[in-house]
C-alpha beads as a LAMMPS data file, in Angstrom:
LAMMPS data file: protein, C-alpha beads

255 atoms
254 bonds

1 atom types
1 bond types

-500.0 500.0 xlo xhi
-500.0 500.0 ylo yhi
-500.0 500.0 zlo zhi

Masses

1 110.0

Atoms # bond

1 1 1 304.891 270.100 93.307
2 1 1 304.328 272.856 95.927
3 1 1 307.566 273.998 97.548
4 1 1 306.305 273.113 101.036
5 1 1 305.478 269.567 99.902
6 1 1 308.901 269.166 98.318
7 1 1 310.616 270.354 101.503
8 1 1 308.648 267.949 103.660
9 1 1 309.511 264.998 101.464
10 1 1 313.158 265.972 101.308
11 1 1 313.377 266.501 105.081
12 1 1 311.785 263.112 105.745
13 1 1 314.216 261.392 103.400
14 1 1 317.273 263.115 104.867
15 1 1 316.177 262.508 108.456
16 1 1 316.399 258.751 107.932
17 1 1 320.138 259.204 108.276
18 1 1 319.509 259.877 111.965
19 1 1 317.936 256.446 112.485
20 1 1 321.090 254.765 113.878
21 1 1 321.162 257.396 116.630
22 1 1 317.458 258.055 117.085
23 1 1 316.122 254.507 117.198
24 1 1 318.236 253.415 120.201
25 1 1 317.073 256.616 121.897
26 1 1 313.524 255.524 121.208
27 1 1 314.067 252.102 122.755
28 1 1 315.513 253.680 125.901
29 1 1 312.742 256.246 126.032
30 1 1 310.043 253.559 125.926
31 1 1 311.588 251.982 129.029
32 1 1 311.842 255.234 130.983
33 1 1 308.824 257.263 129.839
34 1 1 305.778 257.767 132.042
35 1 1 303.017 255.446 130.888
36 1 1 299.491 256.794 131.199
37 1 1 296.504 254.462 131.135
38 1 1 293.393 254.625 128.988
39 1 1 290.505 256.053 131.002
40 1 1 287.921 253.554 132.160
41 1 1 284.261 254.152 131.416
42 1 1 281.710 254.056 128.623
43 1 1 283.183 254.964 125.256
44 1 1 279.927 256.394 124.045
45 1 1 277.260 258.807 125.138
46 1 1 274.655 261.237 123.879
47 1 1 274.259 264.996 123.984
48 1 1 270.593 265.956 124.459
49 1 1 268.549 267.617 121.743
50 1 1 265.322 267.236 119.792
51 1 1 264.661 265.533 116.505
52 1 1 266.595 262.832 114.693
53 1 1 269.834 261.745 116.331
54 1 1 273.195 262.510 114.721
55 1 1 275.767 259.741 115.124
56 1 1 279.496 260.470 115.419
57 1 1 282.039 257.640 115.254
58 1 1 285.561 258.563 116.426
59 1 1 288.317 256.178 115.313
60 1 1 291.947 256.385 116.286
61 1 1 294.891 255.894 118.603
62 1 1 295.726 256.865 122.204
63 1 1 294.223 260.391 122.410
64 1 1 290.836 259.123 121.220
65 1 1 291.255 256.146 123.562
66 1 1 291.318 258.694 126.437
67 1 1 294.912 258.029 127.491
68 1 1 295.771 260.342 130.376
69 1 1 292.181 261.496 130.909
70 1 1 289.841 260.919 133.839
71 1 1 286.984 259.692 131.659
72 1 1 286.247 259.050 127.952
73 1 1 283.717 261.891 128.098
74 1 1 286.699 264.295 128.203
75 1 1 287.886 263.261 124.747
76 1 1 287.681 265.231 121.525
77 1 1 284.846 262.911 120.431
78 1 1 282.488 264.044 123.163
79 1 1 283.473 267.709 122.803
80 1 1 282.922 267.566 119.051
81 1 1 279.529 265.938 119.599
82 1 1 278.635 268.836 121.892
83 1 1 279.486 271.338 119.148
84 1 1 277.365 269.407 116.659
85 1 1 274.420 269.213 119.067
86 1 1 274.681 272.906 119.855
87 1 1 274.767 273.908 116.194
88 1 1 271.954 271.559 115.106
89 1 1 269.746 271.422 118.197
90 1 1 269.549 267.690 117.601
91 1 1 270.628 264.862 119.911
92 1 1 274.155 263.735 119.032
93 1 1 275.454 260.289 119.895
94 1 1 279.222 259.863 120.092
95 1 1 281.078 256.577 120.044
96 1 1 284.793 255.769 120.245
97 1 1 286.692 252.986 118.466
98 1 1 290.324 253.483 119.487
99 1 1 293.318 251.878 121.164
100 1 1 296.615 253.256 122.391
101 1 1 299.657 252.243 120.329
102 1 1 297.647 251.283 117.232
103 1 1 298.522 252.282 113.682
104 1 1 295.915 252.790 110.952
105 1 1 296.507 249.224 109.804
106 1 1 296.121 247.816 113.336
107 1 1 292.866 249.713 113.855
108 1 1 291.530 248.283 110.617
109 1 1 292.560 244.701 111.349
110 1 1 291.908 244.519 115.100
111 1 1 289.203 247.042 115.991
112 1 1 286.984 247.509 112.959
113 1 1 285.915 243.818 112.951
114 1 1 284.432 244.473 116.420
115 1 1 282.131 247.170 115.016
116 1 1 278.686 245.984 114.067
117 1 1 276.655 247.707 111.356
118 1 1 276.108 251.249 112.648
119 1 1 274.605 254.044 110.564
120 1 1 277.056 256.804 111.486
121 1 1 276.550 260.305 110.088
122 1 1 280.196 261.360 110.493
123 1 1 283.476 259.514 111.039
124 1 1 286.330 261.297 112.792
125 1 1 289.743 259.683 112.246
126 1 1 292.606 260.664 114.535
127 1 1 295.734 258.665 113.681
128 1 1 299.325 259.159 112.591
129 1 1 301.580 259.306 115.649
130 1 1 302.128 255.550 115.806
131 1 1 302.509 255.383 112.039
132 1 1 305.158 258.112 112.334
133 1 1 306.965 256.173 115.065
134 1 1 307.045 253.155 112.764
135 1 1 308.423 255.347 109.950
136 1 1 305.583 254.507 107.574
137 1 1 306.033 255.846 104.062
138 1 1 303.523 258.379 102.740
139 1 1 302.281 255.817 100.212
140 1 1 301.825 253.117 102.863
141 1 1 300.048 255.613 105.157
142 1 1 297.627 256.670 102.414
143 1 1 296.967 253.056 101.494
144 1 1 296.264 252.089 105.106
145 1 1 293.932 255.068 105.585
146 1 1 292.100 254.229 102.359
147 1 1 291.618 250.596 103.405
148 1 1 290.512 251.679 106.882
149 1 1 287.889 254.028 105.476
150 1 1 286.665 251.335 103.079
151 1 1 286.261 248.809 105.900
152 1 1 284.487 251.384 108.070
153 1 1 282.118 252.219 105.224
154 1 1 281.160 248.558 104.960
155 1 1 279.654 248.971 108.445
156 1 1 278.482 252.583 108.441
157 1 1 277.496 253.209 104.847
158 1 1 279.032 256.024 102.721
159 1 1 279.631 258.271 105.717
160 1 1 281.535 261.587 105.420
161 1 1 285.040 261.438 106.893
162 1 1 286.852 264.095 108.916
163 1 1 290.618 263.481 108.938
164 1 1 292.364 265.074 111.905
165 1 1 295.866 266.254 111.111
166 1 1 298.933 264.389 112.335
167 1 1 300.556 266.348 115.186
168 1 1 304.049 267.685 114.579
169 1 1 306.149 265.422 116.785
170 1 1 309.106 267.794 116.586
171 1 1 307.397 269.792 119.338
172 1 1 306.858 266.872 121.727
173 1 1 308.978 267.792 124.789
174 1 1 309.371 264.144 125.738
175 1 1 311.597 263.403 122.734
176 1 1 315.421 263.840 122.670
177 1 1 316.887 265.958 119.809
178 1 1 317.671 263.252 117.234
179 1 1 314.287 261.619 117.744
180 1 1 312.582 265.017 117.459
181 1 1 314.161 265.544 114.046
182 1 1 313.409 262.042 112.791
183 1 1 309.816 261.783 114.019
184 1 1 309.054 265.452 113.438
185 1 1 309.909 265.194 109.755
186 1 1 308.046 261.881 109.444
187 1 1 304.893 263.219 111.113
188 1 1 304.927 266.289 108.841
189 1 1 305.272 263.988 105.817
190 1 1 302.297 261.869 106.881
191 1 1 300.304 265.010 107.630
192 1 1 300.948 266.187 104.061
193 1 1 299.881 262.774 102.750
194 1 1 296.631 262.992 104.750
195 1 1 295.972 266.421 103.255
196 1 1 296.477 265.090 99.741
197 1 1 294.280 262.057 100.393
198 1 1 291.420 264.237 101.632
199 1 1 291.670 266.369 98.494
200 1 1 291.326 263.271 96.318
201 1 1 288.217 261.938 98.064
202 1 1 284.624 263.137 98.011
203 1 1 282.969 263.865 101.341
204 1 1 286.322 264.013 103.108
205 1 1 287.807 266.972 104.967
206 1 1 291.224 267.421 106.543
207 1 1 291.878 269.726 109.518
208 1 1 295.433 270.360 110.692
209 1 1 296.366 269.744 114.318
210 1 1 296.948 273.156 115.900
211 1 1 297.801 272.099 119.462
212 1 1 301.236 273.290 120.523
213 1 1 302.837 270.390 122.392
214 1 1 305.194 272.884 124.029
215 1 1 302.260 274.224 126.033
216 1 1 302.019 272.562 129.440
217 1 1 298.451 273.820 129.690
218 1 1 297.266 271.578 126.861
219 1 1 299.170 268.344 127.479
220 1 1 299.384 265.671 130.145
221 1 1 302.384 265.332 132.425
222 1 1 303.985 262.873 129.991
223 1 1 304.426 265.650 127.412
224 1 1 302.940 263.363 124.788
225 1 1 299.138 263.230 125.107
226 1 1 296.659 266.140 125.131
227 1 1 294.842 266.734 128.410
228 1 1 291.142 267.552 128.787
229 1 1 291.724 271.203 127.904
230 1 1 293.705 270.176 124.852
231 1 1 290.889 267.866 123.727
232 1 1 288.351 270.679 124.100
233 1 1 290.468 273.046 121.970
234 1 1 291.058 270.308 119.404
235 1 1 287.301 269.763 119.049
236 1 1 286.784 273.503 118.617
237 1 1 289.233 273.471 115.715
238 1 1 287.526 270.455 114.107
239 1 1 283.963 271.714 114.545
240 1 1 283.594 273.958 111.438
241 1 1 284.683 271.150 109.085
242 1 1 282.438 268.659 110.902
243 1 1 279.434 270.943 110.519
244 1 1 280.217 271.461 106.827
245 1 1 280.346 267.706 106.220
246 1 1 277.036 267.327 108.045
247 1 1 275.635 270.235 106.020
248 1 1 274.906 272.194 109.163
249 1 1 275.464 275.924 109.371
250 1 1 278.275 277.185 111.587
251 1 1 276.676 279.380 114.220
252 1 1 277.988 282.073 116.511
253 1 1 277.016 279.835 119.402
254 1 1 280.125 277.713 118.895
255 1 1 282.580 278.369 121.713

Bonds

1 1 1 2
2 1 2 3
3 1 3 4
4 1 4 5
5 1 5 6
6 1 6 7
7 1 7 8
8 1 8 9
9 1 9 10
10 1 10 11
11 1 11 12
12 1 12 13
13 1 13 14
14 1 14 15
15 1 15 16
16 1 16 17
17 1 17 18
18 1 18 19
19 1 19 20
20 1 20 21
21 1 21 22
22 1 22 23
23 1 23 24
24 1 24 25
25 1 25 26
26 1 26 27
27 1 27 28
28 1 28 29
29 1 29 30
30 1 30 31
31 1 31 32
32 1 32 33
33 1 33 34
34 1 34 35
35 1 35 36
36 1 36 37
37 1 37 38
38 1 38 39
39 1 39 40
40 1 40 41
41 1 41 42
42 1 42 43
43 1 43 44
44 1 44 45
45 1 45 46
46 1 46 47
47 1 47 48
48 1 48 49
49 1 49 50
50 1 50 51
51 1 51 52
52 1 52 53
53 1 53 54
54 1 54 55
55 1 55 56
56 1 56 57
57 1 57 58
58 1 58 59
59 1 59 60
60 1 60 61
61 1 61 62
62 1 62 63
63 1 63 64
64 1 64 65
65 1 65 66
66 1 66 67
67 1 67 68
68 1 68 69
69 1 69 70
70 1 70 71
71 1 71 72
72 1 72 73
73 1 73 74
74 1 74 75
75 1 75 76
76 1 76 77
77 1 77 78
78 1 78 79
79 1 79 80
80 1 80 81
81 1 81 82
82 1 82 83
83 1 83 84
84 1 84 85
85 1 85 86
86 1 86 87
87 1 87 88
88 1 88 89
89 1 89 90
90 1 90 91
91 1 91 92
92 1 92 93
93 1 93 94
94 1 94 95
95 1 95 96
96 1 96 97
97 1 97 98
98 1 98 99
99 1 99 100
100 1 100 101
101 1 101 102
102 1 102 103
103 1 103 104
104 1 104 105
105 1 105 106
106 1 106 107
107 1 107 108
108 1 108 109
109 1 109 110
110 1 110 111
111 1 111 112
112 1 112 113
113 1 113 114
114 1 114 115
115 1 115 116
116 1 116 117
117 1 117 118
118 1 118 119
119 1 119 120
120 1 120 121
121 1 121 122
122 1 122 123
123 1 123 124
124 1 124 125
125 1 125 126
126 1 126 127
127 1 127 128
128 1 128 129
129 1 129 130
130 1 130 131
131 1 131 132
132 1 132 133
133 1 133 134
134 1 134 135
135 1 135 136
136 1 136 137
137 1 137 138
138 1 138 139
139 1 139 140
140 1 140 141
141 1 141 142
142 1 142 143
143 1 143 144
144 1 144 145
145 1 145 146
146 1 146 147
147 1 147 148
148 1 148 149
149 1 149 150
150 1 150 151
151 1 151 152
152 1 152 153
153 1 153 154
154 1 154 155
155 1 155 156
156 1 156 157
157 1 157 158
158 1 158 159
159 1 159 160
160 1 160 161
161 1 161 162
162 1 162 163
163 1 163 164
164 1 164 165
165 1 165 166
166 1 166 167
167 1 167 168
168 1 168 169
169 1 169 170
170 1 170 171
171 1 171 172
172 1 172 173
173 1 173 174
174 1 174 175
175 1 175 176
176 1 176 177
177 1 177 178
178 1 178 179
179 1 179 180
180 1 180 181
181 1 181 182
182 1 182 183
183 1 183 184
184 1 184 185
185 1 185 186
186 1 186 187
187 1 187 188
188 1 188 189
189 1 189 190
190 1 190 191
191 1 191 192
192 1 192 193
193 1 193 194
194 1 194 195
195 1 195 196
196 1 196 197
197 1 197 198
198 1 198 199
199 1 199 200
200 1 200 201
201 1 201 202
202 1 202 203
203 1 203 204
204 1 204 205
205 1 205 206
206 1 206 207
207 1 207 208
208 1 208 209
209 1 209 210
210 1 210 211
211 1 211 212
212 1 212 213
213 1 213 214
214 1 214 215
215 1 215 216
216 1 216 217
217 1 217 218
218 1 218 219
219 1 219 220
220 1 220 221
221 1 221 222
222 1 222 223
223 1 223 224
224 1 224 225
225 1 225 226
226 1 226 227
227 1 227 228
228 1 228 229
229 1 229 230
230 1 230 231
231 1 231 232
232 1 232 233
233 1 233 234
234 1 234 235
235 1 235 236
236 1 236 237
237 1 237 238
238 1 238 239
239 1 239 240
240 1 240 241
241 1 241 242
242 1 242 243
243 1 243 244
244 1 244 245
245 1 245 246
246 1 246 247
247 1 247 248
248 1 248 249
249 1 249 250
250 1 250 251
251 1 251 252
252 1 252 253
253 1 253 254
254 1 254 255
């Protein structure tokens, strides 16, 4: 077992001892924290191009649901579609299937049934914060992701999957110290589990989340959700893996 993996598992196990202190903090925080709404507007669109359309399906929790943004077109889904269109020259249709507060299991049970058969070319999955908050085990998280992907594939076909990394919640400024330690270690554990799952699956790539939640320039006023600039940077980080899964060459045109 790699030393980093061992440390993450050990830290997650030890941090559970903080639960009697951290969980009441979490209850109080939910009552006091600023609540941002999901942006209204069409959760799909198309970037212009020529030739056969490329279809991107983005599945996830509050960031993909445009919480804290002015419009769904500011999300990572639309920005990633723009990178794909720019690299391929082809029209790229983006579509969002997401809801704030949902875990991987909730997305599978409550949102996926709403999705009709849709021949997507790439699925982006951005989940993990709500699973971390619920202290999901690594095994449960991997199982829920696997079932989610299977249910999505029943509607999209055997589409390549891009797994976005779970953000390190230790850096979320909104959280008090004990909760930072508990949720930070849990989110790092689930991030490791997502990495391992991607390595076990064909046509699946994992890309770590490299947004620093300590940066006020990249996050909304709640200190919890990425703002439009954060979404744009996130898409830039995801783009090379997306292009590889789509078998498109990475070009110098990518911003």
